[in-house]
Backbone of each chain as nested JSON, in Angstrom:
{
  "chains": [
    {"id": "A", "residues": [
      {"number": 1, "name": "MET", "atoms": {"N": [-36.701, 122.813, -15.036], "CA": [-37.82, 122.014, -15.527], "C": [-37.741, 120.63, -14.846]}},
      {"number": 2, "name": "ARG", "atoms": {"N": [-36.519, 120.116, -14.672], "CA": [-36.411, 118.768, -14.121], "C": [-37.106, 118.658, -12.777]}},
      {"number": 3, "name": "THR", "atoms": {"N": [-36.84, 119.61, -11.862], "CA": [-37.416, 119.441, -10.509], "C": [-38.939, 119.445, -10.595]}},
      {"number": 4, "name": "GLU", "atoms": {"N": [-39.485, 120.241, -11.563], "CA": [-40.941, 120.382, -11.581], "C": [-41.591, 119.012, -11.837]}},
      {"number": 5, "name": "SER", "atoms": {"N": [-41.049, 118.239, -12.788], "CA": [-41.749, 116.98, -13.11], "C": [-41.604, 115.979, -11.965]}},
      {"number": 6, "name": "LYS", "atoms": {"N": [-40.727, 116.307, -10.974], "CA": [-40.592, 115.386, -9.828], "C": [-41.736, 115.616, -8.865]}},
      {"number": 7, "name": "ARG", "atoms": {"N": [-42.237, 116.852, -8.816], "CA": [-43.219, 117.13, -7.75], "C": [-44.494, 116.382, -8.056]}},
      {"number": 8, "name": "ARG", "atoms": {"N": [-45.205, 116.006, -7.003], "CA": [-46.349, 115.068, -7.055], "C": [-47.334, 115.463, -8.14]}},
      {"number": 9, "name": "GLU", "atoms": {"N": [-47.729, 116.768, -8.066], "CA": [-48.863, 117.096, -8.948], "C": [-48.439, 117.089, -10.417]}},
      {"number": 10, "name": "PHE", "atoms": {"N": [-47.08, 117.007, -10.655], "CA": [-46.662, 117.011, -12.062], "C": [-46.241, 115.631, -12.546]}},
      {"number": 11, "name": "GLN", "atoms": {"N": [-46.463, 114.6, -11.695], "CA": [-46.035, 113.265, -12.152], "C": [-46.792, 112.912, -13.428]}},
      {"number": 12, "name": "LEU", "atoms": {"N": [-46.071, 112.476, -14.441], "CA": [-46.698, 112.315, -15.749], "C": [-47.659, 111.138, -15.754]}},
      {"number": 13, "name": "ALA", "atoms": {"N": [-47.132, 109.949, -15.63], "CA": [-48.051, 108.795, -15.715], "C": [-47.328, 107.574, -15.212]}},
      {"number": 14, "name": "ARG", "atoms": {"N": [-48.11, 106.57, -14.905], "CA": [-47.498, 105.293, -14.535], "C": [-48.303, 104.218, -15.243]}},
      {"number": 15, "name": "ALA", "atoms": {"N": [-47.714, 103.586, -16.24], "CA": [-48.481, 102.619, -17.027], "C": [-48.514, 101.273, -16.335]}},
      {"number": 16, "name": "TYR", "atoms": {"N": [-49.678, 100.615, -16.398], "CA": [-49.762, 99.243, -15.874], "C": [-50.39, 98.406, -16.977]}},
      {"number": 17, "name": "VAL", "atoms": {"N": [-49.611, 97.51, -17.561], "CA": [-50.138, 96.713, -18.659], "C": [-50.201, 95.257, -18.21]}},
      {"number": 18, "name": "PRO", "atoms": {"N": [-51.408, 94.724, -17.95], "CA": [-51.473, 93.324, -17.511], "C": [-50.986, 92.393, -18.609]}},
      {"number": 19, "name": "PHE", "atoms": {"N": [-50.409, 91.26, -18.191], "CA": [-49.846, 90.328, -19.163], "C": [-50.984, 89.612, -19.881]}},
      {"number": 20, "name": "GLN", "atoms": {"N": [-51.027, 89.72, -21.19], "CA": [-52.152, 89.166, -21.952], "C": [-52.019, 87.657, -22.1]}},
      {"number": 21, "name": "ILE", "atoms": {"N": [-53.115, 86.957, -21.892], "CA": [-53.113, 85.516, -22.18], "C": [-54.112, 85.301, -23.307]}},
      {"number": 22, "name": "MET", "atoms": {"N": [-53.653, 84.739, -24.415], "CA": [-54.536, 84.56, -25.572], "C": [-55.678, 83.63, -25.222]}},
      {"number": 23, "name": "ASN", "atoms": {"N": [-56.887, 84.063, -25.525], "CA": [-58.053, 83.207, -25.263], "C": [-58.744, 82.98, -26.592]}},
      {"number": 24, "name": "ASN", "atoms": {"N": [-59.949, 83.563, -26.759], "CA": [-60.555, 83.401, -28.09], "C": [-59.902, 84.384, -29.039]}},
      {"number": 25, "name": "VAL", "atoms": {"N": [-60.019, 84.076, -30.321], "CA": [-59.521, 85.023, -31.325], "C": [-60.578, 85.172, -32.407]}},
      {"number": 26, "name": "TYR", "atoms": {"N": [-60.568, 86.324, -33.078], "CA": [-61.517, 86.529, -34.17], "C": [-61.075, 85.691, -35.368]}},
      {"number": 27, "name": "ASN", "atoms": {"N": [-62.013, 85.466, -36.291], "CA": [-61.575, 84.829, -37.542], "C": [-60.883, 85.905, -38.386]}},
      {"number": 28, "name": "SER", "atoms": {"N": [-60.194, 85.509, -39.444], "CA": [-59.314, 86.452, -40.155], "C": [-60.109, 87.625, -40.732]}},
      {"number": 29, "name": "LYS", "atoms": {"N": [-61.303, 87.358, -41.239], "CA": [-62.096, 88.43, -41.837], "C": [-62.453, 89.483, -40.793]}},
      {"number": 30, "name": "GLU", "atoms": {"N": [-62.955, 88.989, -39.639], "CA": [-63.381, 89.913, -38.591], "C": [-62.178, 90.638, -37.991]}},
      {"number": 31, "name": "ALA", "atoms": {"N": [-61.041, 89.929, -37.874], "CA": [-59.856, 90.536, -37.252], "C": [-59.401, 91.76, -38.034]}},
      {"number": 32, "name": "LEU", "atoms": {"N": [-59.354, 91.623, -39.374], "CA": [-58.905, 92.765, -40.175], "C": [-59.904, 93.908, -40.065]}},
      {"number": 33, "name": "LYS", "atoms": {"N": [-61.182, 93.556, -40.042], "CA": [-62.228, 94.584, -39.972], "C": [-62.125, 95.346, -38.656]}},
      {"number": 34, "name": "LYS", "atoms": {"N": [-61.882, 94.596, -37.567], "CA": [-61.87, 95.221, -36.239], "C": [-60.492, 95.761, -35.888]}},
      {"number": 35, "name": "GLY", "atoms": {"N": [-59.481, 95.38, -36.656], "CA": [-58.158, 95.934, -36.391], "C": [-57.415, 95.243, -35.279]}},
      {"number": 36, "name": "THR", "atoms": {"N": [-57.958, 94.086, -34.822], "CA": [-57.225, 93.293, -33.834], "C": [-57.686, 91.847, -33.912]}},
      {"number": 37, "name": "LEU", "atoms": {"N": [-56.822, 90.946, -33.52], "CA": [-57.152, 89.53, -33.523], "C": [-57.851, 89.151, -32.209]}},
      {"number": 38, "name": "PHE", "atoms": {"N": [-57.682, 90.032, -31.202], "CA": [-58.063, 89.686, -29.837], "C": [-59.294, 90.472, -29.37]}},
      {"number": 39, "name": "PRO", "atoms": {"N": [-60.402, 89.769, -29.063], "CA": [-61.601, 90.455, -28.577], "C": [-61.312, 91.344, -27.37]}},
      {"number": 40, "name": "GLU", "atoms": {"N": [-60.383, 90.909, -26.522], "CA": [-60.133, 91.714, -25.31], "C": [-59.455, 93.039, -25.643]}},
      {"number": 41, "name": "LEU", "atoms": {"N": [-58.952, 93.198, -26.862], "CA": [-58.302, 94.462, -27.229], "C": [-59.179, 95.302, -28.149]}},
      {"number": 42, "name": "TYR", "atoms": {"N": [-60.385, 94.826, -28.41], "CA": [-61.261, 95.583, -29.323], "C": [-62.022, 96.618, -28.512]}},
      {"number": 43, "name": "MET", "atoms": {"N": [-61.605, 97.879, -28.613], "CA": [-62.229, 98.948, -27.82], "C": [-62.52, 100.142, -28.718]}},
      {"number": 44, "name": "PRO", "atoms": {"N": [-63.509, 100.061, -29.595], "CA": [-63.748, 101.202, -30.481], "C": [-64.276, 102.393, -29.689]}},
      {"number": 45, "name": "TYR", "atoms": {"N": [-63.927, 103.594, -30.12], "CA": [-64.458, 104.796, -29.456], "C": [-65.941, 104.894, -29.771]}},
      {"number": 46, "name": "LYS", "atoms": {"N": [-66.783, 104.941, -28.752], "CA": [-68.224, 105.126, -29.009], "C": [-68.436, 106.621, -29.247]}},
      {"number": 47, "name": "TYR", "atoms": {"N": [-69.074, 107.019, -30.335], "CA": [-69.285, 108.462, -30.517], "C": [-70.775, 108.711, -30.699]}},
      {"number": 48, "name": "GLU", "atoms": {"N": [-71.255, 109.799, -30.048], "CA": [-72.651, 110.167, -30.315], "C": [-72.653, 110.987, -31.592]}},
      {"number": 49, "name": "LYS", "atoms": {"N": [-73.808, 111.182, -32.18], "CA": [-73.903, 111.876, -33.474], "C": [-73.639, 113.368, -33.3]}},
      {"number": 50, "name": "ARG", "atoms": {"N": [-72.578, 113.793, -32.577], "CA": [-72.408, 115.223, -32.343], "C": [-71.764, 115.876, -33.546]}},
      {"number": 51, "name": "TYR", "atoms": {"N": [-70.947, 115.14, -34.253], "CA": [-70.306, 115.803, -35.401], "C": [-70.382, 114.957, -36.647]}}
    ]},
    {"id": "B", "residues": [
      {"number": 1, "name": "MET", "atoms": {"N": [-59.572, 93.149, -64.382], "CA": [-59.578, 92.736, -62.986], "C": [-60.968, 92.155, -62.672]}},
      {"number": 2, "name": "ASP", "atoms": {"N": [-60.989, 90.862, -62.271], "CA": [-62.316, 90.316, -62.008], "C": [-62.546, 90.197, -60.502]}},
      {"number": 3, "name": "ARG", "atoms": {"N": [-63.749, 89.866, -60.184], "CA": [-64.182, 89.788, -58.787], "C": [-63.287, 88.827, -58.02]}},
      {"number": 4, "name": "GLU", "atoms": {"N": [-62.966, 87.727, -58.684], "CA": [-62.236, 86.677, -57.969], "C": [-60.858, 87.157, -57.564]}},
      {"number": 5, "name": "GLN", "atoms": {"N": [-60.252, 87.999, -58.434], "CA": [-58.914, 88.508, -58.097], "C": [-58.981, 89.385, -56.854]}},
      {"number": 6, "name": "VAL", "atoms": {"N": [-59.996, 90.225, -56.78], "CA": [-60.117, 91.125, -55.635], "C": [-60.42, 90.326, -54.372]}},
      {"number": 7, "name": "CYS", "atoms": {"N": [-61.3, 89.32, -54.499], "CA": [-61.643, 88.523, -53.324], "C": [-60.416, 87.781, -52.817]}},
      {"number": 8, "name": "LEU", "atoms": {"N": [-59.616, 87.257, -53.752], "CA": [-58.409, 86.535, -53.359], "C": [-57.432, 87.486, -52.67]}},
      {"number": 9, "name": "LEU", "atoms": {"N": [-57.325, 88.702, -53.212], "CA": [-56.405, 89.668, -52.617], "C": [-56.871, 90.043, -51.209]}},
      {"number": 10, "name": "LYS", "atoms": {"N": [-58.188, 90.195, -51.058], "CA": [-58.722, 90.549, -49.727], "C": [-58.406, 89.459, -48.725]}},
      {"number": 11, "name": "GLU", "atoms": {"N": [-58.532, 88.198, -49.202], "CA": [-58.263, 87.091, -48.301], "C": [-56.788, 87.091, -47.899]}},
      {"number": 12, "name": "ILE", "atoms": {"N": [-55.921, 87.418, -48.862], "CA": [-54.483, 87.494, -48.558], "C": [-54.235, 88.578, -47.515]}},
      {"number": 13, "name": "MET", "atoms": {"N": [-54.936, 89.697, -47.651], "CA": [-54.74, 90.791, -46.69], "C": [-55.227, 90.372, -45.307]}},
      {"number": 14, "name": "GLU", "atoms": {"N": [-56.342, 89.636, -45.271], "CA": [-56.893, 89.195, -43.981], "C": [-55.921, 88.231, -43.296]}},
      {"number": 15, "name": "VAL", "atoms": {"N": [-55.421, 87.273, -44.056], "CA": [-54.529, 86.271, -43.486], "C": [-53.222, 86.934, -43.053]}},
      {"number": 16, "name": "SER", "atoms": {"N": [-52.736, 87.882, -43.862], "CA": [-51.448, 88.466, -43.481], "C": [-51.612, 89.36, -42.259]}},
      {"number": 17, "name": "PHE", "atoms": {"N": [-52.812, 89.959, -42.068], "CA": [-53.035, 90.742, -40.851], "C": [-52.994, 89.839, -39.625]}},
      {"number": 18, "name": "VAL", "atoms": {"N": [-53.608, 88.656, -39.717], "CA": [-53.595, 87.725, -38.59], "C": [-52.151, 87.369, -38.258]}},
      {"number": 19, "name": "LEU", "atoms": {"N": [-51.333, 87.174, -39.306], "CA": [-49.935, 86.819, -39.058], "C": [-49.185, 87.961, -38.383]}},
      {"number": 20, "name": "ASP", "atoms": {"N": [-49.533, 89.213, -38.742], "CA": [-48.928, 90.344, -38.03], "C": [-49.239, 90.227, -36.543]}},
      {"number": 21, "name": "GLU", "atoms": {"N": [-50.521, 89.955, -36.265], "CA": [-50.959, 89.9, -34.866], "C": [-50.341, 88.725, -34.121]}},
      {"number": 22, "name": "THR", "atoms": {"N": [-50.344, 87.547, -34.743], "CA": [-49.813, 86.386, -34.016], "C": [-48.307, 86.538, -33.814]}},
      {"number": 23, "name": "SER", "atoms": {"N": [-47.613, 87.114, -34.794], "CA": [-46.154, 87.208, -34.62], "C": [-45.83, 88.204, -33.511]}},
      {"number": 24, "name": "LEU", "atoms": {"N": [-46.58, 89.304, -33.437], "CA": [-46.343, 90.274, -32.356], "C": [-46.631, 89.621, -31.008]}},
      {"number": 25, "name": "TYR", "atoms": {"N": [-47.74, 88.846, -30.946], "CA": [-48.078, 88.191, -29.675], "C": [-46.981, 87.197, -29.3]}},
      {"number": 26, "name": "LEU", "atoms": {"N": [-46.495, 86.448, -30.291], "CA": [-45.473, 85.431, -30.004], "C": [-44.148, 86.052, -29.577]}},
      {"number": 27, "name": "ASP", "atoms": {"N": [-43.901, 87.301, -30.023], "CA": [-42.666, 87.974, -29.575], "C": [-42.617, 88.028, -28.047]}},
      {"number": 28, "name": "THR", "atoms": {"N": [-43.79, 88.257, -27.442], "CA": [-43.805, 88.374, -25.968], "C": [-44.29, 87.095, -25.311]}},
      {"number": 29, "name": "HIS", "atoms": {"N": [-44.759, 86.139, -26.099], "CA": [-45.24, 84.872, -25.542], "C": [-44.681, 83.706, -26.352]}},
      {"number": 30, "name": "PRO", "atoms": {"N": [-43.341, 83.58, -26.405], "CA": [-42.754, 82.559, -27.293], "C": [-43.138, 81.132, -26.895]}},
      {"number": 31, "name": "ASN", "atoms": {"N": [-43.568, 80.938, -25.633], "CA": [-43.891, 79.557, -25.224], "C": [-45.369, 79.225, -25.357]}},
      {"number": 32, "name": "ASP", "atoms": {"N": [-46.139, 80.153, -25.916], "CA": [-47.584, 79.892, -26.025], "C": [-47.81, 78.981, -27.223]}},
      {"number": 33, "name": "GLU", "atoms": {"N": [-47.979, 77.703, -26.918], "CA": [-48.028, 76.699, -27.978], "C": [-49.253, 76.881, -28.873]}},
      {"number": 34, "name": "ARG", "atoms": {"N": [-50.366, 77.244, -28.245], "CA": [-51.6, 77.406, -29.011], "C": [-51.448, 78.547, -30.013]}},
      {"number": 35, "name": "ALA", "atoms": {"N": [-50.799, 79.62, -29.542], "CA": [-50.597, 80.77, -30.429], "C": [-49.677, 80.388, -31.577]}},
      {"number": 36, "name": "LEU", "atoms": {"N": [-48.67, 79.563, -31.283], "CA": [-47.73, 79.179, -32.333], "C": [-48.422, 78.288, -33.366]}},
      {"number": 37, "name": "ARG", "atoms": {"N": [-49.313, 77.416, -32.849], "CA": [-50.056, 76.545, -33.786], "C": [-50.932, 77.4, -34.698]}},
      {"number": 38, "name": "LEU", "atoms": {"N": [-51.584, 78.376, -34.083], "CA": [-52.456, 79.276, -34.855], "C": [-51.622, 79.998, -35.908]}},
      {"number": 39, "name": "HIS", "atoms": {"N": [-50.461, 80.49, -35.479], "CA": [-49.582, 81.217, -36.404], "C": [-49.165, 80.325, -37.566]}},
      {"number": 40, "name": "ASN", "atoms": {"N": [-48.721, 79.134, -37.244], "CA": [-48.252, 78.231, -38.303], "C": [-49.373, 77.846, -39.257]}},
      {"number": 41, "name": "ASN", "atoms": {"N": [-50.592, 77.667, -38.718], "CA": [-51.714, 77.348, -39.611], "C": [-51.935, 78.473, -40.605]}},
      {"number": 42, "name": "TYR", "atoms": {"N": [-51.914, 79.685, -40.096], "CA": [-52.157, 80.818, -40.994], "C": [-50.974, 81.028, -41.935]}},
      {"number": 43, "name": "ALA", "atoms": {"N": [-49.763, 80.712, -41.481], "CA": [-48.6, 80.874, -42.355], "C": [-48.708, 79.901, -43.53]}},
      {"number": 44, "name": "GLN", "atoms": {"N": [-49.183, 78.718, -43.214], "CA": [-49.399, 77.699, -44.249], "C": [-50.446, 78.199, -45.238]}},
      {"number": 45, "name": "LYS", "atoms": {"N": [-51.542, 78.702, -44.691], "CA": [-52.644, 79.168, -45.539], "C": [-52.171, 80.329, -46.404]}},
      {"number": 46, "name": "TYR", "atoms": {"N": [-51.329, 81.205, -45.798], "CA": [-50.831, 82.372, -46.515], "C": [-50.054, 81.954, -47.757]}},
      {"number": 47, "name": "SER", "atoms": {"N": [-49.127, 81.006, -47.592], "CA": [-48.317, 80.646, -48.762], "C": [-49.182, 79.956, -49.81]}},
      {"number": 48, "name": "GLU", "atoms": {"N": [-50.215, 79.221, -49.364], "CA": [-51.095, 78.573, -50.347], "C": [-51.859, 79.601, -51.164]}},
      {"number": 49, "name": "ILE", "atoms": {"N": [-52.44, 80.578, -50.449], "CA": [-53.269, 81.561, -51.168], "C": [-52.41, 82.404, -52.087]}},
      {"number": 50, "name": "VAL", "atoms": {"N": [-51.22, 82.779, -51.626], "CA": [-50.359, 83.632, -52.455], "C": [-49.954, 82.887, -53.716]}},
      {"number": 51, "name": "SER", "atoms": {"N": [-49.605, 81.584, -53.578], "CA": [-49.201, 80.893, -54.809], "C": [-50.403, 80.699, -55.724]}},
      {"number": 52, "name": "LEU", "atoms": {"N": [-51.587, 80.551, -55.126], "CA": [-52.805, 80.45, -55.938], "C": [-53.007, 81.751, -56.721]}},
      {"number": 53, "name": "TYR", "atoms": {"N": [-52.849, 82.87, -56.01], "CA": [-53.053, 84.18, -56.642], "C": [-52.027, 84.39, -57.762]}},
      {"number": 54, "name": "GLU", "atoms": {"N": [-50.773, 84.07, -57.443], "CA": [-49.701, 84.349, -58.4], "C": [-49.782, 83.45, -59.619]}},
      {"number": 55, "name": "ALA", "atoms": {"N": [-50.281, 82.237, -59.432], "CA": [-50.41, 81.335, -60.591], "C": [-51.394, 81.941, -61.593]}},
      {"number": 56, "name": "LYS", "atoms": {"N": [-52.382, 82.628, -61.06], "CA": [-53.423, 83.158, -61.949], "C": [-53.13, 84.577, -62.404]}},
      {"number": 57, "name": "TYR", "atoms": {"N": [-52.582, 85.407, -61.498], "CA": [-52.534, 86.834, -61.803], "C": [-51.126, 87.409, -61.828]}},
      {"number": 58, "name": "GLY", "atoms": {"N": [-50.127, 86.537, -61.673], "CA": [-48.763, 87.063, -61.724], "C": [-48.258, 87.404, -60.34]}},
      {"number": 59, "name": "PRO", "atoms": {"N": [-47.001, 87.799, -60.248], "CA": [-46.374, 88.014, -58.941], "C": [-47.051, 89.126, -58.156]}},
      {"number": 60, "name": "LEU", "atoms": {"N": [-47.212, 88.869, -56.861], "CA": [-47.842, 89.86, -55.978], "C": [-46.788, 90.899, -55.577]}},
      {"number": 61, "name": "GLN", "atoms": {"N": [-45.565, 90.409, -55.465], "CA": [-44.466, 91.32, -55.122], "C": [-43.385, 91.155, -56.18]}},
      {"number": 62, "name": "ASN", "atoms": {"N": [-42.631, 92.198, -56.411], "CA": [-41.693, 92.142, -57.526], "C": [-40.491, 91.254, -57.244]}},
      {"number": 63, "name": "HIS", "atoms": {"N": [-40.305, 90.752, -56.003], "CA": [-39.203, 89.799, -55.848], "C": [-39.718, 88.363, -55.827]}},
      {"number": 64, "name": "ASN", "atoms": {"N": [-40.981, 88.173, -56.298], "CA": [-41.46, 86.799, -56.458], "C": [-41.304, 86.375, -57.912]}},
      {"number": 65, "name": "MET", "atoms": {"N": [-41.422, 85.063, -58.113], "CA": [-41.185, 84.537, -59.469], "C": [-42.3, 84.978, -60.419]}},
      {"number": 66, "name": "SER", "atoms": {"N": [-41.972, 85.008, -61.711], "CA": [-42.984, 85.354, -62.712], "C": [-42.862, 84.435, -63.912]}},
      {"number": 67, "name": "GLN", "atoms": {"N": [-43.998, 84.215, -64.561], "CA": [-43.926, 83.492, -65.83], "C": [-43.364, 84.428, -66.89]}},
      {"number": 68, "name": "TYR", "atoms": {"N": [-43.16, 83.857, -68.067], "CA": [-42.647, 84.68, -69.163], "C": [-43.819, 85.254, -69.934]}},
      {"number": 69, "name": "PRO", "atoms": {"N": [-43.859, 86.454, -70.422], "CA": [-42.9, 87.515, -70.049], "C": [-43.179, 88.044, -68.647]}},
      {"number": 70, "name": "TRP", "atoms": {"N": [-42.282, 88.881, -68.139], "CA": [-42.363, 89.469, -66.792], "C": [-43.756, 90.051, -66.605]}},
      {"number": 71, "name": "ALA", "atoms": {"N": [-44.497, 89.498, -65.618], "CA": [-45.911, 89.851, -65.508], "C": [-46.162, 90.961, -64.496]}},
      {"number": 72, "name": "TYR", "atoms": {"N": [-45.145, 91.264, -63.666], "CA": [-45.403, 92.175, -62.556], "C": [-45.898, 93.535, -63.028]}},
      {"number": 73, "name": "ILE", "atoms": {"N": [-45.26, 94.04, -64.067], "CA": [-45.529, 95.428, -64.482], "C": [-46.935, 95.575, -65.073]}},
      {"number": 74, "name": "ASN", "atoms": {"N": [-47.521, 94.456, -65.523], "CA": [-48.866, 94.582, -66.112], "C": [-49.969, 94.419, -65.07]}},
      {"number": 75, "name": "GLY", "atoms": {"N": [-49.565, 93.913, -63.912], "CA": [-50.585, 93.693, -62.897], "C": [-51.094, 95.032, -62.361]}},
      {"number": 76, "name": "PRO", "atoms": {"N": [-52.296, 95.031, -61.752], "CA": [-52.846, 96.285, -61.243], "C": [-52.056, 96.79, -60.036]}},
      {"number": 77, "name": "TRP", "atoms": {"N": [-51.874, 98.109, -59.943], "CA": [-51.264, 98.692, -58.752], "C": [-52.296, 98.68, -57.625]}},
      {"number": 78, "name": "PRO", "atoms": {"N": [-51.867, 98.736, -56.361], "CA": [-52.819, 98.608, -55.25], "C": [-53.992, 99.573, -55.349]}},
      {"number": 79, "name": "TRP", "atoms": {"N": [-53.751, 100.783, -55.872], "CA": [-54.859, 101.744, -55.946], "C": [-55.74, 101.521, -57.158]}},
      {"number": 80, "name": "GLU", "atoms": {"N": [-55.351, 100.546, -57.998], "CA": [-56.178, 100.299, -59.176], "C": [-57.19, 99.194, -58.921]}},
      {"number": 81, "name": "PHE", "atoms": {"N": [-57.148, 98.618, -57.73], "CA": [-58.125, 97.571, -57.419], "C": [-59.464, 98.206, -57.075]}},
      {"number": 82, "name": "ASP", "atoms": {"N": [-60.534, 97.609, -57.55], "CA": [-61.856, 98.072, -57.129], "C": [-62.309, 97.156, -56.0]}},
      {"number": 83, "name": "TYR", "atoms": {"N": [-61.996, 97.588, -54.791], "CA": [-62.226, 96.708, -53.634], "C": [-63.702, 96.465, -53.36]}},
      {"number": 84, "name": "ARG", "atoms": {"N": [-64.545, 97.245, -54.046], "CA": [-65.983, 97.037, -53.801], "C": [-66.472, 95.769, -54.497]}},
      {"number": 85, "name": "LEU", "atoms": {"N": [-65.664, 95.24, -55.4], "CA": [-66.1, 94.046, -56.141], "C": [-66.281, 92.843, -55.223]}},
      {"number": 86, "name": "CYS", "atoms": {"N": [-65.62, 92.927, -54.047], "CA": [-65.751, 91.757, -53.188], "C": [-66.146, 92.196, -51.792]}}
    ]}
  ]
}
């Protein structure tokens, strides 16, 4: 199994997380509602009315 | 349980969530002065609101102080709050 994950097509992932610099922040009410203090991290899943 | 108690509790939850966020951010950005100021402001606000709540409704947590008699056990459990009141 080990050799397989080495081969190119099986490479799992490579994470790149840019260093966050705090800019604007939500007020406390909105932060709890949105689940984050930081607008740049607010990424709700958009869903169509399929289900 | 009146409206004001629920509103106060909601505010405590909002402020404590901000503190979760600022403390996590500060873990990786200990030199961010603006973030630390924001954190300290909310920490100040947190202790004010909690003591306000506890003065009126008894201890929020069982290791906080209580008036006589022990008020914690009579207070509402988290699932007994009607959060729609606020």
